[in-house]
N, CA, C and O atoms as CSV, one atom per row, in Angstrom:
chain,resi,resn,atom,element,x,y,z
A,1,UNK,N,N,30.537,13.733,-41.637
A,1,UNK,CA,C,30.454,12.368,-41.360
A,1,UNK,C,C,29.198,12.345,-40.382
A,1,UNK,O,O,29.214,13.146,-39.448
A,2,UNK,N,N,28.139,11.508,-40.522
A,2,UNK,CA,C,27.120,11.175,-39.387
A,2,UNK,C,C,27.689,10.478,-38.448
A,2,UNK,O,O,28.721,9.830,-38.623
A,3,UNK,N,N,26.994,10.564,-37.261
A,3,UNK,CA,C,27.405,9.868,-35.969
A,3,UNK,C,C,27.102,8.319,-36.165
A,3,UNK,O,O,26.172,7.912,-36.862
A,4,UNK,N,N,27.925,7.559,-35.524
A,4,UNK,CA,C,27.612,6.220,-35.407
A,4,UNK,C,C,27.168,5.874,-33.955
A,4,UNK,O,O,27.280,6.583,-32.955
A,5,UNK,N,N,26.613,4.559,-34.071
A,5,UNK,CA,C,25.992,4.132,-32.748
A,5,UNK,C,C,27.059,4.181,-31.622
A,5,UNK,O,O,26.691,4.580,-30.517
A,6,UNK,N,N,28.322,3.817,-31.804
A,6,UNK,CA,C,29.310,3.986,-30.647
A,6,UNK,C,C,29.736,5.267,-30.358
A,6,UNK,O,O,30.704,5.392,-29.608
A,7,UNK,N,N,29.166,6.286,-30.837
A,7,UNK,CA,C,29.609,7.598,-30.663
A,7,UNK,C,C,28.519,8.402,-29.755
A,7,UNK,O,O,28.483,9.632,-29.800
A,8,UNK,N,N,27.734,7.741,-29.025
A,8,UNK,CA,C,26.724,8.436,-28.261
A,8,UNK,C,C,27.324,8.957,-27.101
A,8,UNK,O,O,26.717,9.818,-26.463
A,9,UNK,N,N,28.487,8.537,-26.716
A,9,UNK,CA,C,29.267,9.066,-25.552
A,9,UNK,C,C,29.288,10.607,-25.715
A,9,UNK,O,O,29.353,11.321,-24.714
A,10,UNK,N,N,29.241,11.065,-26.811
A,10,UNK,CA,C,29.377,12.531,-27.200
A,10,UNK,C,C,27.992,13.226,-26.811
A,10,UNK,O,O,27.932,14.454,-26.763
A,11,UNK,N,N,27.071,12.566,-26.582
A,11,UNK,CA,C,25.778,13.100,-26.225
A,11,UNK,C,C,25.576,13.407,-24.848
A,11,UNK,O,O,24.633,14.123,-24.511
A,12,UNK,N,N,26.465,12.879,-23.933
A,12,UNK,CA,C,26.395,12.820,-22.524
A,12,UNK,C,C,26.385,14.348,-21.940
A,12,UNK,O,O,27.326,15.098,-22.202
A,13,UNK,N,N,25.384,14.739,-21.211
A,13,UNK,CA,C,25.176,16.043,-20.704
A,13,UNK,C,C,24.131,16.923,-21.714
A,13,UNK,O,O,23.698,18.017,-21.350
A,14,UNK,N,N,23.831,16.415,-22.817
A,14,UNK,CA,C,22.806,16.958,-23.498
A,14,UNK,C,C,21.400,16.707,-22.793
A,14,UNK,O,O,21.154,15.722,-22.097
A,15,UNK,N,N,20.495,17.761,-23.079
A,15,UNK,CA,C,19.221,17.572,-22.528
A,15,UNK,C,C,18.380,16.429,-23.222
A,15,UNK,O,O,17.480,15.867,-22.598
A,16,UNK,N,N,18.675,16.113,-24.463
A,16,UNK,CA,C,18.027,15.181,-25.275
A,16,UNK,C,C,18.564,13.581,-25.162
A,16,UNK,O,O,17.971,12.658,-25.721
A,17,UNK,N,N,19.814,13.402,-24.327
A,17,UNK,CA,C,20.509,12.217,-24.092
A,17,UNK,C,C,19.745,11.156,-23.531
A,17,UNK,O,O,20.020,9.980,-23.769
A,18,UNK,N,N,18.505,11.611,-22.571
A,18,UNK,CA,C,17.615,10.810,-22.037
A,18,UNK,C,C,17.076,9.858,-22.940
A,18,UNK,O,O,16.818,8.758,-22.451
A,19,UNK,N,N,16.850,10.028,-24.128
A,19,UNK,CA,C,16.185,9.243,-24.934
A,19,UNK,C,C,17.053,8.156,-25.632
A,19,UNK,O,O,16.632,7.193,-26.274
A,20,UNK,N,N,18.324,8.491,-25.387
A,20,UNK,CA,C,19.314,7.230,-25.906
A,20,UNK,C,C,19.481,6.014,-25.021
A,20,UNK,O,O,20.198,5.050,-25.287
A,21,UNK,N,N,18.657,6.187,-23.821
A,21,UNK,CA,C,18.993,5.261,-22.820
A,21,UNK,C,C,17.558,4.627,-22.626
A,21,UNK,O,O,16.564,5.093,-23.184
A,22,UNK,N,N,17.531,3.495,-21.766
A,22,UNK,CA,C,16.182,2.894,-21.352
A,22,UNK,C,C,15.421,3.877,-20.637
A,22,UNK,O,O,15.793,4.411,-19.592
A,23,UNK,N,N,14.231,4.118,-21.299
A,23,UNK,CA,C,13.437,5.238,-20.525
A,23,UNK,C,C,11.976,4.626,-20.583
A,23,UNK,O,O,11.769,3.796,-21.468
A,24,UNK,N,N,10.968,4.952,-19.741
A,24,UNK,CA,C,9.631,4.658,-19.629
A,24,UNK,C,C,8.983,4.715,-20.887
A,24,UNK,O,O,8.129,3.876,-21.171
A,25,UNK,N,N,9.346,5.740,-21.777
A,25,UNK,CA,C,8.711,6.117,-22.823
A,25,UNK,C,C,8.811,5.041,-24.154
A,25,UNK,O,O,8.102,5.060,-25.160
A,26,UNK,N,N,9.864,4.149,-23.845
A,26,UNK,CA,C,10.279,3.220,-24.828
A,26,UNK,C,C,10.968,3.660,-26.169
A,26,UNK,O,O,11.152,2.959,-27.164
A,27,UNK,N,N,11.333,5.071,-25.961
A,27,UNK,CA,C,12.092,5.633,-27.123
A,27,UNK,C,C,13.522,5.069,-27.219
A,27,UNK,O,O,14.184,5.042,-26.181
A,28,UNK,N,N,14.036,4.639,-28.312
A,28,UNK,CA,C,15.108,3.868,-28.348
A,28,UNK,C,C,16.455,4.971,-28.675
A,28,UNK,O,O,17.611,4.763,-28.309
A,29,UNK,N,N,16.067,5.948,-29.305
A,29,UNK,CA,C,17.161,6.850,-29.655
A,29,UNK,C,C,16.577,8.290,-29.732
A,29,UNK,O,O,15.403,8.491,-30.041
A,30,UNK,N,N,17.465,9.287,-29.433
A,30,UNK,CA,C,16.950,10.630,-29.606
A,30,UNK,C,C,16.819,10.915,-31.299
A,30,UNK,O,O,17.528,10.451,-32.191
A,31,UNK,N,N,15.760,11.762,-31.398
A,31,UNK,CA,C,15.313,12.083,-32.813
A,31,UNK,C,C,16.321,12.839,-33.505
A,31,UNK,O,O,16.282,12.809,-34.735
A,32,UNK,N,N,17.220,13.515,-32.933
A,32,UNK,CA,C,18.272,14.160,-33.609
A,32,UNK,C,C,19.629,13.343,-33.995
A,32,UNK,O,O,20.467,13.868,-34.729
A,33,UNK,N,N,19.796,12.090,-33.489
A,33,UNK,CA,C,20.862,11.376,-33.493
A,33,UNK,C,C,21.241,11.017,-35.092
A,33,UNK,O,O,22.394,11.217,-35.475
A,34,UNK,N,N,20.218,10.476,-36.019
A,34,UNK,CA,C,20.367,10.079,-37.278
A,34,UNK,C,C,20.976,11.268,-38.102
A,34,UNK,O,O,21.792,11.022,-38.990
A,35,UNK,N,N,20.604,12.506,-37.831
A,35,UNK,CA,C,21.110,13.631,-38.634
A,35,UNK,C,C,22.387,14.359,-37.927
A,35,UNK,O,O,22.945,15.264,-38.548
A,36,UNK,N,N,22.803,14.020,-36.786
A,36,UNK,CA,C,23.880,14.697,-36.087
A,36,UNK,C,C,25.139,14.223,-36.689
A,36,UNK,O,O,25.266,13.139,-37.258
A,37,UNK,N,N,26.203,15.243,-36.502
A,37,UNK,CA,C,27.453,15.040,-36.862
A,37,UNK,C,C,28.476,15.499,-35.661
A,37,UNK,O,O,28.100,16.392,-34.902
A,38,UNK,N,N,29.652,14.949,-35.499
A,38,UNK,CA,C,30.661,15.218,-34.392
A,38,UNK,C,C,31.429,16.570,-35.205
A,38,UNK,O,O,31.908,16.609,-36.338
A,39,UNK,N,N,31.348,17.530,-34.262
A,39,UNK,CA,C,32.207,18.813,-34.650
A,39,UNK,C,C,33.096,19.336,-33.491
A,39,UNK,O,O,32.788,19.314,-32.300
A,40,UNK,N,N,34.165,19.776,-33.989
A,40,UNK,CA,C,34.944,20.602,-32.859
A,40,UNK,C,C,34.388,21.785,-32.451
A,40,UNK,O,O,33.909,22.517,-33.317
A,41,UNK,N,N,34.354,22.147,-31.191
A,41,UNK,CA,C,33.596,23.362,-30.817
A,41,UNK,C,C,34.431,23.901,-29.497
A,41,UNK,O,O,35.237,23.230,-28.852
A,42,UNK,N,N,34.112,25.041,-29.290
A,42,UNK,CA,C,34.789,25.867,-28.026
A,42,UNK,C,C,33.763,25.950,-26.988
A,42,UNK,O,O,32.616,26.274,-27.296
A,43,UNK,N,N,34.042,25.718,-25.943
A,43,UNK,CA,C,33.039,25.715,-24.710
A,43,UNK,C,C,33.458,26.707,-23.699
A,43,UNK,O,O,34.653,26.941,-23.516
A,44,UNK,N,N,32.555,27.279,-23.058
A,44,UNK,CA,C,32.937,28.318,-21.903
A,44,UNK,C,C,31.511,28.218,-20.925
A,44,UNK,O,O,30.338,28.274,-21.295
A,45,UNK,N,N,32.062,28.051,-19.559
A,45,UNK,CA,C,30.769,28.251,-18.828
A,45,UNK,C,C,30.106,29.508,-18.728
A,45,UNK,O,O,30.749,30.527,-18.981
A,46,UNK,N,N,28.867,29.580,-18.382
A,46,UNK,CA,C,27.985,30.765,-18.556
A,46,UNK,C,C,28.596,31.872,-17.631
A,46,UNK,O,O,28.510,33.052,-17.969
A,47,UNK,N,N,29.263,31.467,-16.368
A,47,UNK,CA,C,29.755,32.340,-15.444
A,47,UNK,C,C,31.076,32.860,-15.828
A,47,UNK,O,O,31.540,33.806,-15.191
A,48,UNK,N,N,31.694,32.366,-16.750
A,48,UNK,CA,C,33.272,32.809,-17.007
A,48,UNK,C,C,33.167,33.825,-18.059
A,48,UNK,O,O,32.443,33.653,-19.039
A,49,UNK,N,N,33.968,35.023,-17.853
A,49,UNK,CA,C,34.122,36.154,-18.757
A,49,UNK,C,C,34.688,35.660,-20.017
A,49,UNK,O,O,35.589,34.824,-20.087
A,50,UNK,N,N,34.052,36.280,-21.096
A,50,UNK,CA,C,34.590,35.753,-22.511
A,50,UNK,C,C,35.698,36.825,-23.128
A,50,UNK,O,O,35.710,37.155,-24.314
A,51,UNK,N,N,36.591,37.293,-22.165
A,51,UNK,CA,C,37.550,38.144,-22.581
A,51,UNK,C,C,38.825,37.652,-22.915
A,51,UNK,O,O,39.670,38.432,-23.355
A,52,UNK,N,N,39.094,36.350,-22.748
A,52,UNK,CA,C,40.334,35.790,-22.990
A,52,UNK,C,C,40.271,34.604,-23.743
A,52,UNK,O,O,39.409,33.808,-23.370
A,53,UNK,N,N,40.928,34.296,-24.660
A,53,UNK,CA,C,40.742,32.817,-25.458
A,53,UNK,C,C,41.167,31.768,-24.601
A,53,UNK,O,O,40.807,30.646,-24.956
A,54,UNK,N,N,42.002,31.869,-23.318
A,54,UNK,CA,C,42.474,30.808,-22.612
A,54,UNK,C,C,41.235,30.276,-21.756
A,54,UNK,O,O,41.178,29.159,-21.240
A,55,UNK,N,N,40.303,31.217,-21.696
A,55,UNK,CA,C,39.023,30.905,-20.829
A,55,UNK,C,C,38.101,29.881,-21.620
A,55,UNK,O,O,37.165,29.420,-20.966
A,56,UNK,N,N,38.216,29.521,-22.754
A,56,UNK,CA,C,37.627,28.720,-23.575
A,56,UNK,C,C,38.346,27.339,-23.509
A,56,UNK,O,O,39.542,27.289,-23.221
A,57,UNK,N,N,37.586,26.168,-23.788
A,57,UNK,CA,C,38.252,24.795,-23.805
A,57,UNK,C,C,37.764,24.285,-25.303
A,57,UNK,O,O,36.680,24.650,-25.757
A,58,UNK,N,N,38.562,23.503,-25.951
A,58,UNK,CA,C,38.253,22.971,-27.109
A,58,UNK,C,C,37.607,21.386,-26.858
A,58,UNK,O,O,38.182,20.684,-26.027
A,59,UNK,N,N,36.615,20.930,-27.458
A,59,UNK,CA,C,36.183,19.692,-27.271
A,59,UNK,C,C,35.282,19.220,-28.526
A,59,UNK,O,O,35.232,20.045,-29.438
A,60,UNK,N,N,34.723,18.287,-28.672
A,60,UNK,CA,C,33.927,17.660,-29.741
A,60,UNK,C,C,32.501,17.353,-29.173
A,60,UNK,O,O,32.318,16.846,-28.066
A,61,UNK,N,N,31.562,17.695,-30.001
A,61,UNK,CA,C,30.169,17.548,-29.582
A,61,UNK,C,C,29.294,17.392,-30.761
A,61,UNK,O,O,29.685,17.814,-31.849
A,62,UNK,N,N,28.149,16.826,-30.639
A,62,UNK,CA,C,27.364,16.706,-31.856
A,62,UNK,C,C,26.766,18.195,-32.222
A,62,UNK,O,O,26.711,19.117,-31.408
A,63,UNK,N,N,26.345,18.267,-33.536
A,63,UNK,CA,C,25.794,19.468,-33.956
A,63,UNK,C,C,24.527,19.806,-33.355
A,63,UNK,O,O,24.032,20.927,-33.472
A,64,UNK,N,N,24.009,18.891,-32.734
A,64,UNK,CA,C,22.673,19.160,-32.136
A,64,UNK,C,C,22.554,19.385,-30.652
A,64,UNK,O,O,21.526,19.699,-30.053
A,65,UNK,N,N,23.916,19.151,-30.070
A,65,UNK,CA,C,24.013,19.429,-28.450
A,65,UNK,C,C,23.395,20.421,-27.829
A,65,UNK,O,O,23.636,21.549,-28.259
A,66,UNK,N,N,22.533,20.298,-26.774
A,66,UNK,CA,C,22.012,21.453,-25.982
A,66,UNK,C,C,22.066,21.221,-24.456
A,66,UNK,O,O,21.429,20.280,-23.983
A,67,UNK,N,N,22.718,21.946,-23.750
A,67,UNK,CA,C,22.957,21.853,-22.471
A,67,UNK,C,C,22.687,23.261,-21.802
A,67,UNK,O,O,23.607,23.888,-21.276
A,68,UNK,N,N,21.278,23.772,-21.848
A,68,UNK,CA,C,21.025,24.853,-21.374
A,68,UNK,C,C,21.395,25.321,-19.805
A,68,UNK,O,O,21.262,24.490,-18.907
A,69,UNK,N,N,21.783,26.450,-19.555
A,69,UNK,CA,C,22.169,26.835,-18.083
A,69,UNK,C,C,23.464,26.214,-17.694
A,69,UNK,O,O,23.773,26.246,-16.503
A,70,UNK,N,N,24.216,25.681,-18.513
A,70,UNK,CA,C,25.541,25.244,-18.068
A,70,UNK,C,C,26.719,25.744,-18.815
A,70,UNK,O,O,27.597,26.372,-18.222
A,71,UNK,N,N,26.791,25.474,-20.216
A,71,UNK,CA,C,27.931,25.639,-21.005
A,71,UNK,C,C,27.584,26.314,-22.241
A,71,UNK,O,O,26.502,25.963,-22.711
A,72,UNK,N,N,28.215,27.175,-22.872
A,72,UNK,CA,C,27.918,27.661,-24.080
A,72,UNK,C,C,28.885,27.001,-25.101
A,72,UNK,O,O,30.043,26.784,-24.744
A,73,UNK,N,N,28.458,26.656,-26.407
A,73,UNK,CA,C,29.418,26.173,-27.233
A,73,UNK,C,C,29.501,26.831,-28.524
A,73,UNK,O,O,28.466,27.006,-29.167
A,74,UNK,N,N,30.665,27.227,-28.988
A,74,UNK,CA,C,30.778,27.880,-30.289
A,74,UNK,C,C,31.505,27.080,-31.310
A,74,UNK,O,O,32.401,26.333,-30.917
A,75,UNK,N,N,31.186,27.161,-32.739
A,75,UNK,CA,C,31.886,26.632,-33.678
A,75,UNK,C,C,33.275,27.188,-33.872
A,75,UNK,O,O,34.211,26.509,-34.293
A,76,UNK,N,N,33.356,28.496,-33.534
A,76,UNK,CA,C,34.813,29.184,-33.562
A,76,UNK,C,C,34.783,30.129,-32.233
A,76,UNK,O,O,33.805,30.396,-31.534
A,77,UNK,N,N,35.992,30.514,-32.100
A,77,UNK,CA,C,36.204,31.494,-30.916
A,77,UNK,C,C,35.348,32.862,-31.480
A,77,UNK,O,O,35.172,33.060,-32.683
A,78,UNK,N,N,34.936,33.609,-30.599
A,78,UNK,CA,C,34.317,34.872,-30.811
A,78,UNK,C,C,35.235,35.754,-31.618
A,78,UNK,O,O,36.433,35.827,-31.346
A,79,UNK,N,N,34.713,36.388,-32.555
A,79,UNK,CA,C,35.516,37.432,-33.228
A,79,UNK,C,C,36.498,38.106,-32.560
A,79,UNK,O,O,37.644,38.061,-33.005
A,80,UNK,N,N,36.201,38.839,-31.379
A,80,UNK,CA,C,37.334,39.713,-30.786
A,80,UNK,C,C,38.242,38.916,-30.205
A,80,UNK,O,O,39.059,39.486,-29.483
A,81,UNK,N,N,38.337,37.541,-30.344
A,81,UNK,CA,C,39.511,36.695,-29.648
A,81,UNK,C,C,40.244,36.044,-30.859
A,81,UNK,O,O,41.231,35.375,-30.555
A,82,UNK,N,N,39.974,36.115,-31.985
A,82,UNK,CA,C,40.718,35.533,-33.178
A,82,UNK,C,C,41.978,36.316,-33.455
A,82,UNK,O,O,41.967,37.544,-33.543
A,83,UNK,N,N,42.996,35.625,-33.581
A,83,UNK,CA,C,44.317,36.354,-34.050
A,83,UNK,C,C,43.834,36.832,-35.440
A,83,UNK,O,O,43.091,36.238,-36.221
A,84,UNK,N,N,44.428,38.049,-35.570
A,84,UNK,CA,C,44.344,38.652,-36.752
A,84,UNK,C,C,45.800,39.043,-37.309
A,84,UNK,O,O,46.756,39.296,-36.576
A,85,UNK,N,N,45.828,39.057,-38.739
A,85,UNK,CA,C,47.207,39.408,-39.499
A,85,UNK,C,C,46.963,40.935,-39.804
A,85,UNK,O,O,45.940,41.442,-40.267
A,86,UNK,N,N,48.008,41.480,-39.478
A,86,UNK,CA,C,48.190,42.956,-39.696
A,86,UNK,C,C,48.935,43.108,-41.251
A,86,UNK,O,O,49.890,42.380,-41.523
A,87,UNK,N,N,48.477,43.996,-42.125
A,87,UNK,CA,C,49.132,44.266,-43.100
A,87,UNK,C,C,50.400,45.062,-43.075
A,87,UNK,O,O,50.218,46.066,-42.387
A,88,UNK,N,N,51.426,45.012,-43.485
A,88,UNK,CA,C,52.465,45.815,-43.360
A,88,UNK,C,C,52.969,46.555,-44.697
A,88,UNK,O,O,53.933,47.319,-44.654
């Protein structure tokens, strides 16, 4: 489902969110907004070890979200942290 105008709060912190607000260039909206979708993601700070699932937090972000140098977002937990079923 595409993002709606009232969902721009999910863009907060994205490097392109600048274009969703009054700016001197007169751009009314980020060019990614019309194609973006809201998805559930797992976030983790760049400084946090990725050795435990509890170090990640679940949130919602647009598919185009970009915040370099701050937090990494993954669609799924990394492979080594996912629960696996054993065959008996």
